[in-house]
N, C-alpha and C positions, 0 to 999 in steps of 0.2 A: 589735280584733285576739284577741283572746280570744273571740268570737266565730264569726269562721273562723275561728279553730284551730281550733274544735269540728264546725261546718259542714260541713267540710272533712275531720275523723279520721270523723264519720258517712256520708259520700258512700263515703270509698275504701273498708270497712269495710264499707256494701252493695253496692259494686260487686264484692266479692270472694265477697258473700255468708253474710260470718264470722259465728257465734256472738255479738259483742260487743254490736252493732246490737239484734239482739232482746232485747237484755236490756235493755240502755238506756232500751227501751221497754215497759221492763216483763214482753216476756212466760220465763217461768222455765227457757228452756236450758243448759244450766252451763254455767262458766267455760268459758273454754281454756285447755288444759293446755299450751300457750305460754304463759308468763304473764307471759315481756317485750310477744306481742304484744297480752296481753291491754289491759295497763301501757298500750301505748300508743295505744290503744283508748280507753279512758278518758283519754287527754289529757295522760298523765304523759311525764316522762323516764325515759328508760333506759342507763343506763352498763355497760359490763363491766368485765372482765384481759381483757389479752393475753396469751396464753399462743402462743409460740415453743419453747421447749425442750417434748423428751419427760419430764416428769419428777409421774409417777402423785400417788403424796403433794403435792406443793407446787397442784398443778391441781385433786384433791380440798376442800383447804384453801382455795383465792380462792376456788371456783364456790359457797362458800356463803355469800356475801354482796355477791354481785354479781345485775345483774339479765339478763344476758347471756355469755358465752364467745365470746372473740374470738380462734377458734385463726387462726395466720396463715400461710395454706398460697402468698402469691404471695412475701411474701421468705422467710420463715425455710424453712428444710426440713425442717420436717411431711414425713411419708408420711401417708396414708392408715391404715396398720396405727398409729400410734403413738397419733392421734387416735380410731381406733375400741378402740382399747385405756384410754387417759380416761375418753372417755364409756362401757365398758363398769364397770369401777371404781368407777363412782358416780353412778348416770343420772339420779339425782335429788335429786343434793345442791343445788341451789336454781336456780345461773346455767345458764338454756336454751345447749344447745350450737347456733353457728351456729360458718361457715369464710368466712373470706379468701377467695377462690380464687385460683386467677392470673389465668382467662379463664372466657369462660363454654360450653365441651364440654358434649357430653350424658355423657361420662364422669363426669364429671369432679362434673358434678355430681348424675348418680345412686348414682355414688361415696359423695359424702357424704352424701344422703337414708336411702343403707341405711347407713350404719354410726347412725345417726339424729340428724343436724342437725336443728334445726328452720327452719333459716332458709340463705340464701347471701349473702352479701354478692362484690359483684361489682365491682373494679374498673378505672376507663376507660373508661368508656362515650360511649365521639363522638359513638354517632347509634345509631337505631332497630335499623338489623341486630342489635345488641349483646344492646339491651337487651332482644329480641321473643329471642333464642339463650336468654336467662339465665332469662327465662318461660316458654319454650317446658319444657324438661329439668324441670320444678321443682314439676309437680305431675302428679295423673294423671286422664286422660281422665275424664271429656269436655275439660275445660277445657283441657286442657295435654297434654303428651307420656312424662309421664316415666314407662317402664316396670314391668314390675313381677316384682317378684326378691326376691333372700333378704336376707342382711345381719340385724341386730342389732336394726334400729331398732323389728318388730314388736314383739318380746318385752320391748324399755324404754315404747314409748305404747301401745300395745296392753296392757294391765290393767286388771283394775276393771271389767271390762265395755266398756271400749272397745275400738272397731275403730276398727284403725289404719287399712285403708286410705280408711274411709270420710271419717272426722274429717281428714285429716291435710291434706288442700286447704284448708282452714280455718284451724288452726293454721301453717304455713307462712308462710315470710316472707321475700319477694325483696327485697333491695337494694341498689340501684342507687348507682353515686359515679360521679363529674361533676367531672373533675380536670383540666380544657384547655377555653382557650377555644371550640375547637370541641364538647365537650362542652355548655359553657354558652347556645352558639348552635344548640344543635338540647335543649336541657331539657324543653321542652311536648311533643314529642313522645315524646321518650324518658317522662320521664313518666306522659303519654296511653298510652303500653301494658299492652293487661292482663294482669292477675296480675303485672307490678313493683307492689310496696307503700311502697315509701319511698325516696325520694332523695337520701342525702348529699352536700357536699360534699368532697371532699377537701384538704383546705386545703393542706398543703404545697405540695401538688401542682400545685395551682392557682396556688400562687402563685408554683412554679418554670416552670412551662407560657410562661406569661405575663407574665408577667418584673414584673406587677409587688410589692413587702412589702405581706403582709396590711395595712400602715395605710393605705395609698394612698386616694385614693375613689374612681379605677379597681378596684381592686379586687375593691372592696366594692359597687359596680355590677355584677359581674358575680354575687357573694353575692344577693345583692337580686332580678335575676333568675333566676335558677333556685330563689328562697323562691316569687318570684312567679309564676314557670310551674309550679310543682310544688302550687300552692295552686290555679290556677287547672284543674288537670286532676285536682285532687281525691283525694292520693294525700300521704305525712308525709313532712314537712321534717326534716332534720338534716345536720349539719357532725360531721366528722371528729374534731375535734378538739376535747376536753370544757371548751379554759374557752373556748367561749364557747356554755356553758352562761349561764352570766352574766354581769351587764356589759358586752353586745351590744345592738343591737338588735333582732336579731329572736333573740334567747338566750330570750322567751315561749314563739318558738311554734317552733323548735326539738327536735329529740323525741328523734331518736338521734342518743346518739354514740359514741366510741371511746374506754376509758377513762373514766376518770374516781370520785369517790366511791362508795365503796361503799356495803350500805344498812341498814347499820347503827356506822357508824363505824371497818370494822377498818381497817388496815394491815401493806401486806406488810412481812417481816424486811429488816431494812436501810435503814426509809424513804424510797421510790420516791416520788417527787411522782405519787397517780396520778392526777393530770389530767390531768399531763406526754406528750405523744404516745408511742412505744413508743421504744425505742431504733434508733437511724439516721432515724426522724421526725422529731426530735427541733429540727433544726436553719432560722432562720426567713432568710430574707434579710435580710442591715442594714433597723435603720430599720422592724423590723416590732411591730406592736402585739404589746402585752404584756394582752389583757385579761385581770380576777380569775379565782380559781379557782371551780370548778362548787362547787356544794350542789346539796346534795338539795331538789327540790320534795314 
């Protein structure tokens, strides 16, 4: 399985022309400034903290300790100006800014990338059309249709001689979430879309939409199908629930998680369980599995 995961990561990066592949083959190309993506291409797991409120001080402190920030704009009331201000306050704190958007509309993705996000997370991807929209607006031509505009992204990432426009495409991460049986049925076509980098399960919603508890063999069969289809498409697989980073049959091959342990053992004030789903998404159907807490790889 480890060999398969390694081959898959290389194929995924090669499809995007990412510098990580050349580097793995001994090329002297520099590492990506999207350090979360670099870790993924090296076969490592990445974990986030979820930012749901406008809190510059709290964000800048947490960003020191994680691989990426999951800015929540699907369920939270954050606005683009809020996220813009937080990114601007500590643009190189550590965690790579990524935004879960409510959809795959052009203007949402354009705003996200212009304010400095190096990744978008698109929820409830049921079909190939939504995946194509996500990819279409997430990178510059000639590979996609992102428009050249203003915003603070260039001043954040175009530093130390880096040409932002010419390096952004390699550094961008497009993550799609499969959260329903319809999405599971279309998983291979979704994962095969050029420009989609990562496919993750929305674990709780998949349980809700399917009606299967997470310890039900039928639920686990849905998870396994998405994994198989993602690997066959040459993309990176993940699960939103960080508890599946350990103690699950796919723990070693799942790489991208929402929440999870920090890089250095730091924990937020109040002792919140950082491996738990964010507030509002933590309730599982009766009888749901309770995997072991995640640990760093």
